[in-house]
C-alpha positions as CSV (number, residue, x, y, z in Angstrom):
1,M,3.2,47.0,2.9
2,Q,1.4,43.7,3.6
3,R,4.7,41.9,3.5
4,L,6.1,44.4,6.0
5,S,3.3,43.9,8.2
6,L,3.6,40.1,8.1
7,W,7.4,40.4,8.8
8,R,6.7,42.3,11.8
9,R,4.2,40.0,13.0
10,D,6.5,37.2,12.6
11,V,9.3,39.0,14.6
12,V,7.0,39.8,17.4
13,A,5.7,36.2,17.6
14,L,9.3,34.9,17.5
15,A,10.3,37.4,20.3
16,V,7.3,36.4,22.4
17,A,8.2,32.7,22.0
18,L,11.8,33.3,22.9
19,G,10.7,35.4,25.9
20,L,8.5,32.5,27.1
21,V,11.2,29.9,26.7
22,V,13.7,32.0,28.6
23,T,11.1,32.9,31.4
24,V,10.1,29.3,31.8
25,T,13.6,28.0,31.8
26,A,14.7,30.6,34.3
27,S,11.7,29.6,36.6
28,A,12.5,26.0,36.3
29,A,14.2,25.9,39.8
30,D,12.9,29.1,41.2
31,G,16.4,30.3,40.6
32,P,19.7,29.5,38.8
33,G,20.8,26.6,41.2
34,C,19.2,23.6,39.3
35,L,20.4,24.9,36.0
36,N,24.0,24.8,36.8
37,C,24.0,21.0,37.0
38,H,20.7,19.9,35.4
39,K,20.5,21.6,32.0
40,D,19.5,18.4,30.1
41,Q,16.6,17.8,32.4
42,V,15.5,21.3,32.4
43,Q,15.6,21.2,28.6
44,L,13.3,18.2,28.6
45,W,11.1,19.8,31.3
46,T,10.5,23.2,29.6
47,P,7.8,22.0,27.0
48,S,6.2,19.5,29.6
49,V,2.7,19.7,30.9
50,H,4.0,20.2,34.3
51,A,5.9,23.3,33.1
52,Q,2.8,24.6,31.5
53,A,1.0,24.1,34.9
54,G,3.7,26.1,36.7
55,L,5.4,23.2,38.5
56,T,9.3,23.4,39.0
57,C,12.0,21.2,40.1
58,V,11.2,21.9,43.6
59,S,7.6,20.9,43.2
60,C,8.5,17.3,42.8
61,H,12.1,17.1,44.4
62,G,12.1,19.7,47.0
63,G,15.5,21.0,48.0
64,N,16.9,24.6,48.3
65,P,16.2,26.5,45.0
66,K,18.6,29.3,45.9
67,A,21.7,27.1,46.2
68,T,24.0,27.2,43.4
69,D,25.8,23.8,44.0
70,E,25.1,20.4,45.4
71,T,24.1,21.9,48.8
72,A,20.7,22.4,47.0
73,H,20.1,18.8,48.0
74,A,20.9,19.3,51.7
75,T,17.4,20.0,53.0
76,D,15.0,17.7,54.9
77,N,12.3,17.9,52.1
78,F,14.6,16.9,49.2
79,K,13.4,13.9,47.5
80,R,15.3,11.7,44.9
81,P,13.3,8.5,44.3
82,D,15.8,5.7,44.2
83,N,13.3,2.9,43.4
84,K,10.2,2.5,41.4
85,K,7.8,2.2,44.4
86,A,9.0,5.6,45.6
87,I,8.4,7.1,42.1
88,A,4.8,5.8,42.0
89,E,4.1,7.2,45.4
90,L,5.8,10.6,44.5
91,C,3.6,10.9,41.4
92,A,0.6,10.0,43.4
93,S,1.4,12.7,46.0
94,C,-0.2,15.0,43.6
95,H,-2.2,12.8,41.3
96,S,-4.1,11.4,44.2
97,D,-5.1,14.7,45.6
98,V,-8.5,15.5,44.5
99,R,-8.4,19.3,45.2
100,R,-5.2,19.5,43.1
101,M,-6.6,17.4,40.3
102,N,-10.0,18.9,40.1
103,A,-8.7,22.0,38.3
104,Y,-7.5,19.8,35.6
105,G,-10.4,17.3,35.4
106,L,-8.1,14.4,36.1
107,P,-9.1,11.2,38.1
108,T,-7.3,10.5,41.3
109,D,-7.4,6.8,41.4
110,Q,-4.4,6.0,39.1
111,L,-2.2,4.7,42.0
112,A,-5.1,2.6,43.3
113,R,-5.8,1.1,39.9
114,Y,-1.9,0.7,39.4
115,K,-1.8,-1.5,42.6
116,T,-4.5,-3.8,41.0
117,S,-2.6,-4.2,37.8
118,K,0.0,-6.9,37.1
119,H,2.6,-4.2,37.2
120,G,1.5,-3.0,40.5
121,E,1.2,-6.3,42.1
122,Q,4.7,-7.2,41.0
123,L,6.1,-3.9,42.3
124,F,4.2,-3.5,45.7
125,E,3.8,-7.1,46.5
126,H,7.1,-8.6,45.2
127,N,9.3,-5.4,45.0
128,D,10.0,-6.2,41.4
129,Q,12.1,-3.2,40.2
130,K,11.9,-4.2,36.5
131,V,8.1,-3.6,36.1
132,A,6.7,-0.4,34.5
133,V,5.8,2.6,36.5
134,C,4.5,6.1,35.8
135,I,7.7,7.3,34.1
136,D,8.1,4.3,31.9
137,C,4.9,5.2,30.2
138,H,4.7,8.9,30.5
139,G,8.2,10.0,30.7
140,A,9.9,11.7,33.6
141,H,10.9,15.4,33.1
142,D,9.4,15.3,29.5
143,I,5.8,14.4,30.4
144,L,3.5,15.7,27.7
145,K,-0.4,16.0,27.6
146,V,-1.9,12.7,26.4
147,K,-3.5,14.5,23.4
148,S,-0.2,15.7,22.2
149,P,1.0,13.6,19.3
150,Q,4.5,13.5,20.8
151,S,3.2,12.1,24.0
152,K,4.3,8.4,24.8
153,A,0.6,7.8,25.7
154,F,-0.9,9.3,22.4
155,P,-2.8,6.5,20.6
156,T,-0.2,6.1,17.8
157,N,2.6,5.9,20.3
158,I,1.1,3.3,22.7
159,P,2.2,0.3,20.9
160,A,5.7,1.5,20.9
161,T,5.5,2.6,24.5
162,C,4.2,-0.9,25.6
163,G,6.7,-2.5,23.3
164,R,9.7,-1.0,25.0
165,C,9.2,-3.8,27.7
166,H,6.9,-6.3,25.9
167,S,9.1,-6.6,22.9
168,D,12.1,-7.3,24.9
169,A,12.5,-11.0,24.6
170,K,15.1,-11.3,27.5
171,L,13.0,-9.3,29.9
172,M,9.6,-11.1,28.9
173,S,11.3,-14.6,29.4
174,Q,11.7,-13.8,33.1
175,Y,7.9,-13.6,33.2
176,K,7.3,-16.4,30.8
177,L,5.5,-14.2,28.4
178,P,5.8,-13.9,24.7
179,A,7.6,-10.9,23.2
180,D,5.7,-10.7,19.8
181,Q,2.5,-9.1,20.9
182,V,3.4,-5.8,19.5
183,A,4.8,-7.2,16.2
184,K,1.4,-9.2,15.9
185,Y,-0.6,-6.2,16.7
186,K,1.0,-4.3,13.9
187,T,-0.3,-6.9,11.4
188,S,-3.9,-6.5,12.8
189,Y,-7.0,-4.8,11.3
190,H,-6.9,-2.6,14.5
191,A,-3.5,-1.4,13.7
192,H,-4.5,-0.8,10.0
193,L,-7.2,1.5,11.3
194,L,-4.8,3.3,13.7
195,F,-1.8,3.8,11.5
196,D,-3.0,3.7,8.1
197,K,-6.4,5.2,8.3
198,G,-5.5,7.6,11.1
199,D,-8.4,6.4,13.3
200,L,-7.4,7.4,16.8
201,S,-10.5,5.6,18.3
202,A,-9.1,2.3,17.0
203,P,-8.2,-0.2,19.8
204,T,-4.7,-0.2,21.2
205,C,-3.0,-2.1,24.0
206,I,-4.7,0.0,26.8
207,T,-8.1,-0.5,25.1
208,C,-8.3,-4.1,25.9
209,H,-5.9,-4.3,28.7
210,G,-6.4,-1.1,30.5
211,N,-3.8,1.6,31.3
212,H,-3.1,2.2,35.0
213,G,-5.2,-0.9,35.9
214,A,-3.5,-3.0,33.1
215,T,-4.4,-6.7,33.4
216,P,-4.7,-9.3,30.8
217,P,-8.3,-10.3,30.5
218,G,-9.0,-13.9,31.5
219,T,-11.2,-16.3,29.4
220,A,-14.4,-15.3,31.2
221,E,-13.7,-11.4,30.6
222,V,-12.6,-11.5,26.9
223,G,-16.2,-11.1,25.6
224,Q,-16.8,-8.3,28.0
225,V,-13.6,-6.5,26.7
226,C,-14.4,-7.0,23.0
227,G,-18.1,-6.0,23.8
228,K,-17.2,-2.6,24.7
229,C,-16.7,-1.8,21.1
230,H,-18.5,-4.8,19.4
231,V,-21.7,-4.4,21.5
232,R,-24.1,-5.8,18.8
233,Q,-21.8,-8.8,18.0
234,R,-21.7,-9.8,21.6
235,E,-25.5,-9.5,22.1
236,L,-26.0,-11.8,19.0
237,F,-23.3,-14.2,20.2
238,A,-25.2,-14.6,23.4
239,K,-27.9,-16.3,21.2
240,S,-25.6,-18.6,19.6
241,P,-24.8,-22.3,20.3
242,H,-21.3,-21.2,21.3
243,A,-22.5,-19.1,24.2
244,E,-23.3,-22.0,26.3
245,V,-19.9,-23.6,25.6
246,A,-18.2,-20.4,26.3
247,A,-20.0,-19.9,29.6
248,A,-18.7,-23.4,30.5
249,G,-15.1,-22.3,30.0
250,A,-14.6,-24.7,26.9
251,F,-14.7,-22.0,24.4
252,N,-12.8,-18.5,24.5
253,E,-15.7,-16.4,23.3
254,C,-14.0,-14.1,20.7
255,V,-10.5,-15.1,20.7
256,S,-11.1,-18.7,19.6
257,C,-12.2,-17.5,16.2
258,H,-10.8,-14.1,15.7
259,G,-7.5,-14.3,17.7
260,N,-6.2,-11.6,19.9
261,H,-3.2,-9.4,19.1
262,A,-3.2,-10.2,15.4
263,I,-6.9,-9.8,14.9
264,Q,-7.8,-9.6,11.1
265,K,-10.9,-8.1,9.6
266,A,-13.9,-10.5,10.0
267,A,-14.5,-12.0,6.6
268,V,-16.3,-14.9,5.2
269,E,-12.9,-16.5,4.6
270,L,-12.4,-16.9,8.3
271,Y,-15.0,-19.8,8.3
272,S,-12.6,-21.9,6.2
273,T,-9.9,-21.7,8.9
274,A,-11.5,-21.1,12.2
275,C,-14.3,-23.7,12.3
276,I,-12.1,-26.7,11.6
277,T,-10.0,-26.0,14.7
278,C,-12.9,-27.5,16.7
279,H,-15.2,-29.2,14.1
280,A,-12.7,-30.8,11.6
281,N,-14.4,-34.2,12.3
282,D,-18.0,-33.0,12.7
283,P,-19.8,-33.0,9.2
284,K,-23.1,-31.7,10.9
285,Q,-21.5,-28.5,12.2
286,L,-19.6,-28.0,9.1
287,K,-22.7,-28.2,7.2
288,V,-24.1,-25.3,9.3
289,R,-20.9,-23.4,8.6
290,D,-21.2,-23.9,4.9
291,A,-24.8,-22.7,4.9
292,V,-24.1,-19.7,6.9
293,A,-21.0,-18.7,4.9
294,G,-22.8,-19.5,1.5
295,L,-25.8,-17.3,2.3
296,I,-23.4,-14.3,3.2
297,R,-21.2,-14.8,0.3
298,Q,-24.3,-14.8,-2.1
299,A,-25.7,-11.7,-0.5
300,Q,-22.3,-9.8,-0.8
301,A,-22.0,-11.0,-4.4
302,D,-25.5,-9.9,-5.3
303,Y,-24.9,-6.4,-3.8
304,R,-21.6,-6.0,-5.5
305,N,-23.2,-6.9,-8.9
306,A,-26.1,-4.4,-8.3
307,D,-23.7,-1.8,-7.1
308,E,-21.7,-2.1,-10.5
309,T,-24.9,-2.1,-12.4
310,V,-26.3,1.1,-10.8
311,H,-22.8,2.8,-11.1
312,A,-22.6,2.0,-14.9
313,A,-26.2,3.2,-15.3
314,T,-25.4,6.4,-13.6
315,I,-22.3,7.1,-15.7
316,R,-24.6,6.7,-18.8
317,G,-26.7,9.4,-17.6
318,L,-29.6,7.3,-16.3
319,A,-31.7,8.8,-13.5
320,T,-30.8,6.2,-10.7
321,D,-31.3,8.5,-7.7
322,E,-34.1,6.3,-6.2
323,D,-32.2,3.1,-7.0
324,Q,-29.1,4.4,-5.2
325,V,-31.2,4.8,-2.0
326,L,-32.5,1.4,-2.3
327,L,-29.0,0.0,-2.8
328,Q,-28.1,1.7,0.5
329,D,-30.9,-0.2,2.1
330,A,-29.6,-3.4,0.6
331,K,-26.0,-2.6,1.8
332,T,-27.4,-2.1,5.3
333,Q,-29.0,-5.6,5.2
334,V,-25.8,-7.2,4.1
335,T,-23.9,-5.5,6.9
336,Q,-26.4,-6.7,9.3
337,L,-25.7,-10.3,8.0
338,E,-22.1,-9.8,9.0
339,A,-23.2,-9.1,12.6
340,L,-26.1,-11.8,12.5
341,Q,-23.5,-14.5,11.6
342,H,-22.5,-14.6,15.3
343,T,-25.7,-16.3,16.1
344,L,-24.9,-19.2,13.7
345,T,-28.7,-19.6,13.2
346,M,-30.1,-19.5,9.8
347,A,-33.5,-18.5,11.2
348,Q,-31.8,-15.2,12.1
349,L,-30.0,-14.8,8.9
350,E,-32.5,-15.8,6.2
351,P,-35.1,-13.0,6.6
352,V,-32.6,-10.3,6.3
353,A,-30.9,-12.1,3.3
354,Q,-34.3,-12.2,1.8
355,H,-34.9,-8.5,2.2
356,S,-31.6,-7.8,0.7
357,S,-32.2,-10.1,-2.2
358,E,-35.7,-8.6,-2.9
359,T,-34.3,-4.9,-2.7
360,I,-31.5,-5.9,-5.1
361,A,-34.0,-7.5,-7.5
362,Q,-36.0,-4.4,-7.5
363,V,-33.0,-2.2,-8.1
364,L,-31.9,-4.4,-11.1
365,T,-35.4,-4.4,-12.5
366,D,-35.6,-0.6,-12.2
367,V,-32.3,-0.2,-14.0
368,K,-33.5,-2.6,-16.7
369,H,-36.6,-0.5,-17.2
370,L,-34.5,2.6,-17.5
371,E,-32.2,0.9,-20.1
372,Q,-35.2,-0.2,-22.1
373,F,-36.7,3.3,-21.9
374,E,-33.4,4.8,-22.9
375,L,-33.2,2.5,-25.8
376,L,-36.7,3.3,-26.8
377,K,-35.8,7.1,-26.7
378,H,-32.9,6.2,-29.0
379,K,-35.1,4.4,-31.5
380,A,-37.6,7.3,-31.4
381,L,-34.8,9.7,-32.0
382,W,-33.7,7.8,-35.0
383,L,-37.2,7.9,-36.4
384,V,-37.4,11.5,-35.8
385,W,-34.0,12.1,-37.5
386,A,-35.3,9.8,-40.4
387,F,-38.5,11.9,-40.7
388,L,-36.6,15.0,-40.7
389,L,-34.2,13.8,-43.3
390,V,-37.1,12.7,-45.6
391,M,-38.8,16.1,-45.1
392,A,-35.6,17.8,-45.9
393,I,-35.2,15.8,-49.1
394,I,-38.9,16.7,-50.0
395,F,-38.3,20.4,-49.4
396,W,-35.1,20.3,-51.4
397,A,-36.9,18.6,-54.4
398,K,-39.7,20.9,-54.2
399,H,-37.4,23.8,-54.0
400,R,-35.5,22.5,-57.2
401,Q,-38.8,21.9,-58.9
402,L,-39.9,25.6,-58.3
403,E,-36.6,26.8,-59.4
404,N,-36.8,24.9,-62.7
405,H,-40.5,26.1,-63.3
406,D,-39.5,29.7,-62.9
407,K,-36.7,29.4,-65.5
408,P,-37.8,30.9,-69.0
């Protein structure tokens, strides 16, 4: 009975879905006219966000929806954008309308922002028809909601969307731009978070460059861009000796050490390669590097050792609850060191390292006491077993003595 009910439910759901598809397709051009010639476009349009909003072919292109042949185009309001500037302006005819966009909670400044971008400047100031416009990034008839995993603007699809142009060596050579940015990005820690860890908040092209107002950040703006996510690191960098040099334009704040598209996870190993690019012949600065890196390495090694010790003690059944809490505090201190290193000032790093060291020392002492107590319990247990064994022997001997005494 339950299977029959489920089967009926599935049949009803399928019928409803097919009905919706037929209804949406039939309304694509407010009549059969567009379907006669443009079946492929209508098929793309059917699942689109515009179809869901009730827009049809006529909404964007105008024309006569009741005509069944090419005379559908023979109207004063028919629009067939034949250049990219016209495409941007056609999209903006709705997307710059506050009243229309309010219902969807969408901004209305996309075109204004686009005109400030490198793409927009090339198009509107130089009539460059090779630059990206709305349909290159969002699609034309097949535009989906940004939240849809199939959307060209979904986070995991953005590198490929940008890469359609920016990985084209022939196209990029015309603008004297490299064509390996996307390839480099895919090796980065940001890409690892996005693709391997599924972290949709991980930075993509548009996080750093912007979307409609896409512009490559200049030397002066790099820190501001990185600082949108790495707020604490940038605050600490402002206290470092590098800050003054960066303000003078002689040092590219974050990029000089971390790179840009191929950014790797910040680690102590970075000191061995990054610092020598500027300080290869400066023993004094390299001494500071070694001191900072050494302090962090030692703190990390001490924490790993304590973590392994507590883990082993926990597996043996020791009560390490309080020590695990202390260990979390030590981990926080070590993590703070990773941020504080941006100050390159031992006076900032040493107190935190000292706190971490003292906490770890307390954890190790506590575990040692737990182990000693456990050993003491084991020894006491052996004594108890020995005592019980002796008593058992005595009782057995006494029992045998009584048995022999009772024999005639």
